[in-house]
Residue, then its C-alpha position, 0 to 999 in steps of 0.5 A: m500500500s502506498l501513501k495516499f494524498g489529496w489536493y486542497k486549497t489553502p485558506v486565505p484570510g478575507d482581508r488579503e488578496d493572495k491567491q488560494l494555492p493548492h497544497a497536498r495533505i495526507i489522507p489518513q489510513g488508520t492508526l496502528d496501536t502498540k499491540y498490533m505493532c508488537k505482533m508484526i515485529a514478532t512475526s518478522s523476528t525471533i522474539s515474542s510479542a511480549d518481549v517486544k512490548g517489554v522492550l518498548e516499555a523500557l524504551n519509553f521509560w528511559m527516553g522519558f527519563y533522559l529527555s526530561e534531563g535535557n538530553s537529545i536521543e538519536l535512534d538509528g533508523l527511527g529519528h532524533f528526539t529533542p526536548t523543547l519548551k514553549s513559554r509566553v512572556k508579558t510586559d507589565e506597565n513598567g516595561k518589566i518582562k514576566l514569564l506567564p505561568k509555566p513553560t509547556r514541555s514537549v518533544s520534537a521528533a525528526p525522522t531519520p532520512 
């Protein structure tokens, strides 16, 4: 099965006179869960589905640990994972910069080419 996509018009705000240029968008084919992926890996290797799940759980734990410590992680054939922060700032009436509540943590993932 190959990747399916469709062409869509890019919306342009009403106050702009830009042309609506088309862009490609992937047509989702479904979501495969961990159980299914473990089964598929087990059928193409010498380890059981339960062992695959155990490895994925350990990978999840250790990636979370090291990403939360500020490390990036490179997994051959899978991608590069980097912790990121998003924060908002506000200037008060005296021109002093204040950080609004708490930065949001997330992970940036770039697939291996």
